[in-house]
C-alpha positions in Angstrom: 5.6 -9.5 9.5 7.3 -8.8 6.2 6.8 -5.8 3.9 6.2 -7.0 0.4 5.4 -3.8 -1.4 6.1 -0.1 -0.7 5.6 3.1 -2.7 5.8 6.8 -2.2 4.2 9.2 -4.8 3.4 12.9 -5.1 0.3 14.3 -6.7 0.7 17.9 -7.9 -2.7 19.1 -9.1 -5.7 19.9 -7.0 -8.1 18.1 -9.4 -5.8 15.0 -9.3 -5.8 15.2 -5.4 -9.6 14.9 -5.3 -9.5 12.1 -7.8 -6.8 10.3 -5.8 -8.9 10.5 -2.6 -11.9 9.1 -4.5 -9.7 6.2 -5.8 -8.6 5.4 -2.2 -12.2 5.4 -0.9 -13.4 3.2 -3.8 -10.5 0.8 -3.4 -11.6 -0.1 0.2 -15.3 0.2 -0.4 -15.3 -2.0 -3.6 -13.1 -4.6 -1.8 -15.7 -5.0 0.9 -18.6 -4.9 -1.6 -17.1 -8.0 -3.2 -17.4 -9.6 0.3 -21.0 -8.3 0.4 -20.1 -5.9 3.2 -20.8 -2.2 3.3 -17.9 0.1 4.5 -17.8 3.8 3.7 -14.6 5.7 4.3 -15.1 8.7 2.0 -16.2 11.1 4.8 -13.4 10.0 7.2 -10.8 10.6 4.6 -11.8 14.3 4.6 -12.4 14.8 8.3 -13.1 12.8 11.5 -11.3 9.7 12.8 -12.6 6.2 12.2 -12.2 2.8 13.9 -14.3 0.0 12.7 -14.3 -3.8 12.6 -16.1 -4.7 9.3 -15.7 -8.5 9.8 -14.1 -11.0 12.1 -10.3 -10.4 12.0 -10.7 -7.1 10.1 -9.7 -3.8 11.5 -9.8 -0.4 9.7 -8.8 2.9 11.3 -8.3 6.4 10.0 -6.6 9.1 12.1 -6.1 12.8 11.4 -3.1 14.8 12.5 -2.8 18.6 12.3 0.0 20.9 13.6 -0.1 24.5 14.7 3.3 24.9 13.1 1.9 24.0 9.7 -1.7 25.1 9.7 -2.1 24.5 5.9 -1.1 20.8 6.1 -3.2 17.8 7.2 -2.0 14.3 7.6 -4.3 11.2 7.4 -3.0 7.8 8.6 -5.0 4.8 7.4 -4.3 1.3 8.8 -6.2 -1.7 7.4 -5.6 -5.3 8.5 -7.5 -8.4 7.4 -6.9 -12.1 6.9 -6.0 -13.5 3.4 -9.1 -14.6 1.5 -7.6 -18.0 0.5 -5.1 -18.8 3.2 -6.4 -18.0 6.7 -3.0 -18.6 8.2 -1.8 -15.3 6.6 -2.9 -11.7 7.2 -2.4 -8.5 5.4 -1.4 -5.2 6.9 -1.8 -2.0 4.9 -0.4 1.3 6.2 -1.3 4.3 4.0 -0.4 7.9 4.9 -1.8 11.0 3.0 -0.4 14.5 3.5 -2.3 17.4 2.1 0.0 20.3 1.3 -1.6 23.2 -0.4 -2.9 21.9 -3.7 -0.8 18.8 -3.6 -0.8 15.4 -1.9 2.1 13.2 -0.7 1.3 9.5 -0.4 3.2 6.7 1.3 2.0 3.1 1.1 3.3 -0.1 2.7 1.8 -3.5 2.3 3.0 -6.3 4.6 2.1 -9.9 5.1 2.1 -11.6 8.5 1.4 -15.0 10.0 -1.8 -15.6 11.9 -1.3 -19.3 12.5 1.8 -21.4 12.7 2.0 -23.2 9.4 5.6 -23.9 8.1 4.9 -23.8 4.4 5.5 -21.5 1.4 3.2 -18.5 1.2 1.2 -18.9 -1.9 0.7 -15.3 -2.9 1.1 -13.5 -6.2 2.6 -10.0 -5.7 1.6 -7.0 -7.7 0.9 -3.4 -7.3 -2.3 -2.5 -5.4 -5.2 -1.3 -7.5 -5.2 2.2 -5.9 -1.6 2.8 -6.9 -2.3 1.7 -10.5 -5.2 4.1 -10.6 -3.3 7.1 -9.1 -0.3 6.5 -11.3 -2.3 7.2 -14.4 -2.9 10.8 -13.3 -0.8 13.4 -15.2 0.6 15.3 -12.2 2.1 12.3 -10.4 5.8 12.3 -9.5 8.1 9.9 -7.8 10.5 11.7 -5.6 10.4 14.8 -7.8 10.6 12.9 -11.1 7.7 12.7 -13.5 6.0 9.2 -13.3 3.4 7.4 -15.3 2.3 3.8 -15.3 1.8 3.9 -19.0 4.7 2.4 -20.9 6.6 4.7 -23.3 7.5 3.6 -26.8 11.0 4.7 -27.8 12.0 5.1 -31.4 15.6 5.3 -32.6 15.4 9.1 -32.8 14.5 9.3 -29.1 17.0 6.8 -27.7 19.3 9.6 -26.5 16.5 10.9 -24.2 16.1 7.4 -22.8 19.9 7.1 -22.2 19.8 10.5 -20.5 17.2 9.2 -18.1 19.0 5.9 -17.6 22.2 7.7 -16.6 20.5 10.4 -14.5 22.3 10.0 -11.1 19.2 11.4 -9.3 16.8 8.8 -10.8 15.2 7.0 -7.8 13.3 4.2 -9.6 14.4 1.2 -11.7 13.6 1.2 -15.4 12.5 -2.0 -17.2 13.2 -2.0 -20.9 11.3 -4.4 -23.3 12.8 -5.0 -26.7 11.2 -6.6 -29.8 12.2 -9.6 -31.9 14.3 -8.7 -34.9 12.3 -10.8 -37.4 8.9 -9.2 -36.8 9.3 -6.3 -34.4 7.0 -7.9 -31.9 7.7 -8.1 -28.1 7.5 -11.4 -26.2 5.5 -9.9 -23.4 2.7 -7.3 -22.9 4.4 -4.1 -21.8 1.2 -2.6 -20.5 0.5 -5.6 -18.2 4.1 -5.5 -16.9 3.8 -1.8 -16.2 0.5 -2.3 -14.3 2.2 -5.0 -12.2 5.1 -2.7 -11.4 3.1 0.4 -10.8 4.6 2.8 -8.3 8.0 1.2 -8.1 9.3 1.1 -11.7 8.9 2.7 -15.1 8.5 0.5 -18.2 9.8 1.5 -21.7 9.5 -0.5 -24.9 11.9 -0.1 -27.8 9.9 0.6 -31.0 11.9 -1.7 -33.3 15.3 -3.2 -34.0 16.7 0.2 -35.0 16.0 1.6 -31.6 17.8 -1.4 -30.1 20.8 -0.9 -32.4 20.9 2.8 -31.4 20.8 1.9 -27.7 23.7 -0.5 -28.1 25.7 2.3 -29.8 25.0 4.7 -27.0 25.6 2.5 -24.0 27.7 -0.4 -25.4 26.7 -3.9 -26.3 27.3 -5.2 -22.7 24.5 -2.9 -21.5 22.1 -3.2 -24.5 18.8 -4.9 -24.8 17.5 -6.4 -28.1 15.9 -9.3 -29.9 13.0 -9.8 -27.5 15.1 -9.5 -24.3 14.1 -7.6 -21.2 16.6 -5.6 -19.1 16.4 -4.1 -15.6 18.4 -0.8 -15.1 18.7 0.0 -11.4 19.3 3.6 -10.2 22.9 4.5 -10.4 23.4 3.0 -13.9 26.3 4.1 -16.0 28.5 2.4 -18.6 31.4 1.9 -16.2 29.6 -0.5 -13.8 29.4 -4.3 -13.9 26.8 -5.3 -16.6 25.6 -8.1 -14.3 24.4 -5.6 -11.8 21.6 -4.7 -14.3 20.0 -8.1 -15.0 19.1 -9.2 -18.6 16.5 -11.8 -19.4 17.0 -13.4 -22.8 14.3 -14.3 -25.3 14.5 -18.1 -24.6 13.4 -17.4 -21.1 10.0 -16.5 -22.5 9.5 -19.6 -24.6 6.0 -20.4 -23.3 3.5 -19.2 -20.8 4.9 -21.0 -17.8 8.5 -19.9 -18.5 7.3 -16.3 -19.0 5.4 -16.2 -15.7 8.4 -17.6 -13.9 10.7 -15.0 -15.5 8.4 -12.1 -14.8 7.9 -13.3 -11.3 11.6 -13.2 -10.7 11.9 -9.7 -12.2 9.0 -8.4 -10.2 10.2 -10.0 -6.9 13.6 -8.3 -7.3 12.0 -4.9 -7.7 9.4 -5.4 -4.9 12.1 -6.6 -2.5 14.3 -3.6 -3.3 11.3 -1.2 -2.9 10.3 -2.7 0.4 13.9 -2.8 1.7 14.7 0.8 0.6 11.3 2.4 1.4 11.6 5.5 3.6 8.5 7.4 4.6 8.6 10.9 3.1 10.1 13.4 5.5 7.2 15.7 5.1 4.8 13.0 6.5 6.9 12.0 9.4 7.6 15.7 10.3 3.9 16.5 10.5 3.1 13.4 12.5 5.8 13.9 15.1 5.0 17.6 15.4 1.3 16.9 15.9 2.0 14.2 18.5 4.4 16.5 20.3 1.8 19.3 20.4 -0.8 16.8 21.7 1.5 15.7 24.5 2.3 19.2 25.5 -1.4 20.1 25.6 -2.1 17.1 27.8 0.6 18.0 30.2 -0.6 21.6 30.4 -4.2 20.7 31.0 -3.5 18.6 34.1 -6.9 17.1 33.5 -5.8 13.5 34.2 -5.4 12.0 37.6 -2.2 10.2 38.7 -3.8 6.8 38.1 -4.8 7.8 34.6 -1.3 9.1 33.9 0.1 5.8 35.3 -2.2 3.8 32.9 -0.9 6.0 30.0 2.7 5.2 31.0 2.0 1.5 31.1 0.3 1.7 27.7 3.2 3.6 26.2 5.7 1.1 27.6 3.8 -1.7 26.0 3.8 0.1 22.7 7.5 0.7 23.0 8.1 -3.0 23.6 6.0 -3.9 20.6 7.8 -1.4 18.4 11.2 -2.7 19.6 10.2 -6.3 18.8 8.9 -5.2 15.3 12.1 -3.3 14.6 14.2 -6.3 15.5 12.1 -8.5 13.2 12.4 -6.0 10.4 16.2 -5.8 10.8 16.4 -9.6 10.5 14.1 -9.5 7.4 16.2 -6.8 5.8 19.4 -8.8 6.4 17.8 -11.9 4.8 16.4 -9.9 1.8 19.8 -8.4 1.2 21.5 -11.8 1.2 18.8 -13.3 -1.0 19.0 -10.4 -3.5 22.8 -10.7 -3.8 22.6 -14.4 -4.4 19.8 -13.9 -6.9 21.7 -11.4 -8.9 24.8 -13.6 -9.0 22.8 -16.6 -10.1 20.9 -14.6 -12.7 24.2 -13.3 -14.2 25.7 -16.8 -14.2 22.7 -18.3 -15.9 22.5 -15.6 -18.6 26.2 -15.9 -19.4 26.1 -19.7 -19.6 22.6 -20.9 -20.4 23.8 -24.4 -21.4 26.7 -26.6 -20.5 28.3 -25.7 -23.9 27.9 -22.0 -23.2 25.5 -21.6 -26.1 22.0 -20.3 -26.4 19.2 -23.0 -26.7 18.3 -24.2 -30.2 16.4 -21.7 -32.2 17.6 -18.6 -30.3 21.1 -18.1 -31.8 21.9 -14.7 -33.1 23.5 -13.9 -36.5 27.3 -14.1 -36.5 28.6 -10.6 -35.9 31.1 -9.3 -38.4 34.7 -8.9 -37.2 35.7 -6.3 -39.8 34.2 -3.6 -41.9 34.9 -5.7 -45.1 33.1 -8.6 -43.6 30.1 -6.4 -42.7 30.0 -5.3 -46.4 30.1 -9.0 -47.6 27.2 -9.9 -45.2 25.2 -6.9 -46.2 25.6 -7.8 -49.9 24.4 -11.3 -49.3 21.2 -10.2 -47.6 20.3 -6.9 -49.1 17.7 -6.5 -52.0 18.0 -2.9 -52.9 21.8 -2.3 -52.7 24.6 -2.8 -55.2 28.2 -2.7 -54.0 30.9 -1.2 -56.3 34.5 -2.5 -56.0 35.4 0.8 -54.3 33.1 -0.1 -51.5 35.2 -3.2 -50.7 38.5 -1.5 -51.2 37.5 1.3 -48.8 36.1 -1.2 -46.3 39.3 -3.3 -46.3 41.4 -0.2 -45.4 39.1 0.9 -42.6 40.2 0.5 -39.0 36.7 1.3 -37.7 36.2 -0.7 -34.4 32.4 -1.4 -34.6 31.8 -3.4 -37.8 28.4 -4.6 -36.3 27.2 -1.0 -36.5 28.3 -0.8 -40.1 26.1 -3.9 -40.8 23.2 -2.2 -39.1 23.7 1.0 -41.1 23.7 -0.9 -44.4 20.6 -2.8 -43.3 18.9 0.6 -42.7 20.1 1.8 -46.1 18.6 -1.3 -47.7 15.2 -0.6 -46.0 15.2 3.1 -47.0 16.3 2.2 -50.5 13.3 -0.2 -50.8 10.9 2.6 -49.8 12.7 5.1 -52.1 12.4 2.6 -55.0 8.7 2.2 -54.5 8.2 6.0 -54.7 10.3 6.2 -57.9 8.2 3.5 -59.5 4.8 4.7 -58.4 5.4 8.5 -58.3 3.8 8.6 -54.8 5.5 10.4 -51.9 7.3 8.0 -49.5 8.2 10.6 -46.9 11.5 12.4 -46.2 14.6 10.2 -46.7 16.2 12.1 -43.9 13.3 11.3 -41.6 13.3 7.6 -42.7 17.0 7.4 -41.7 16.4 9.2 -38.4 13.6 6.8 -37.5 16.3 4.0 -37.8 18.8 5.9 -35.7 21.0 7.5 -38.4 21.7 11.0 -39.6 21.5 11.3 -43.4 22.8 14.1 -45.6 22.1 14.1 -49.3 24.9 16.4 -50.3 28.3 17.9 -49.2 29.4 21.5 -49.1 30.2 23.2 -52.4 33.7 23.9 -51.1 34.4 20.2 -50.6 33.1 19.4 -54.0 35.2 22.1 -55.6 38.4 21.1 -53.9 38.0 17.3 -53.8 35.3 16.7 -56.3 36.8 13.4 -57.5 36.2 11.8 -54.1 32.5 12.4 -54.4 31.9 10.7 -57.8 32.0 7.1 -58.9 31.7 5.3 -62.3 29.0 2.6 -62.9 28.6 1.1 -66.4 30.5 3.9 -67.9 28.3 6.5 -66.2 29.7 9.1 -63.7 27.5 9.3 -60.6 27.3 11.7 -57.7 27.9 9.8 -54.4 27.4 12.8 -52.1 24.4 11.1 -50.3 25.9 9.6 -47.1 25.6 8.7 -43.4 28.4 9.0 -40.9 29.0 6.8 -37.9 30.8 8.2 -34.9 33.4 11.0 -35.1 37.0 12.0 -34.7 39.6 9.3 -35.4 39.4 6.7 -38.2 38.8 3.9 -35.7 35.8 5.6 -34.3 34.4 7.3 -37.4 33.2 5.8 -40.7 31.2 7.2 -43.7 29.0 5.3 -46.2 28.5 7.0 -49.5 26.2 6.0 -52.4 24.3 7.1 -55.4 20.5 6.8 -56.0 20.2 4.9 -59.3 16.7 5.7 -60.6 16.8 3.3 -63.6 17.6 0.2 -61.6 15.8 1.5 -58.5 18.8 0.7 -56.2 21.4 2.5 -54.1 24.9 2.0 -55.5 27.2 1.8 -52.5 30.6 3.2 -53.5 32.4 3.9 -50.2 32.3 2.2 -46.8 35.3 3.5 -44.9 37.3 6.5 -43.7 35.6 9.9 -43.7 36.1 11.6 -47.0 38.1 14.8 -47.3 36.2 18.0 -46.5 37.0 21.4 -44.9 37.0 19.9 -41.4 39.3 16.9 -42.1 
């Protein structure tokens, strides 16, 4: 027997608890209706034990546990076994425990596959989350080990990247996060995030970066080695921080989604890694095991005190318990071996994935058609690249002189900032020409991951006014509008200043370099 899926969720609202129990009943009932069999478990989920054999090789049992120590709690253990529909040499074992606590519900689910006949061949099964977990995970009060959880993917814009990074680096986060980025050229993802989230329901959360600006902002926050952009997908395991080995958090590049077959292989690898980790790490919630052990202990004490059984009956009970103990010991030994194998396979898979991503071809280059633009190696080069591609920017000589003297260590971020300025300038130019409102310039920059200021303090202008003006075609212009990257030292801080030129409908970039003088500097 091998556990292939495991999840533990909490449902916090009474209304959601009732809906969850309905989902569980319909899950089993609808499954048998497709086999043209009638099985009703709704009543037994509420009260009364059940043991039925709906078809040959099928077994379904429901057992209730209650404890005098916790009169407000009720535990339901559901065990369901049946042969695979397509491969009769395989069988499925589903163990579902439901603990009612006040207005809430604690749920633990394990899905295992076992051999029914000796056939030494690969098991042809496609893993995914059970329907019941997908349904329950849509409810608003669901949590995963105390953390809010939803199966619906969240779209992350540049202005919300800091919240995503905060969750990524939360040391108490129990679940992996899968991040889907979009292609730079059209802001389209290479996979359907909703379908991936459904497939990983109960064991991972899926986020999708809204556009390239969100990806750029993420790279700035966590570093390029831990970033995700251009259509790539990244898996961030719990315990993530920017000091660990990047290969411990696997990255799948865009060329690994070149067609439907390659996409399915890649997603299969991603899902298998998460399912294996979830199955290996799964621990039944303590509240469930506590109620079960207490209820069983109380039942044993009641049986001893009643003295209702004869010596022969007690002997039979002893033999039965010894048989159960042997079966449990054998199952435990098998699980230990399975866990060891899974651990070794996971380590090998991570190592291979990291090697393949770092060297996709014998030349160490990405496949044809997937190459990225050459990253600038200096601020001055970033300005040259921006001037070659921008449509709504003009660069004054002072932009180049300030860039050449800048020691800023992240020229690729400068190129991203100038690209954002070009886009915003395009929108601004349309509003100047049409007279229609184009939205707040500050908000336009914020959506691209940058903080914009259209002026500087009057004190700064009074003391260092010449630094905030530039000359263009004999005209003196105010270059107070600016964005600033980073902070503190010149190698970690850079400012871009420009003037909005209404006649030519462009932004005149006058400074790309060290932070200009103000009351703080």
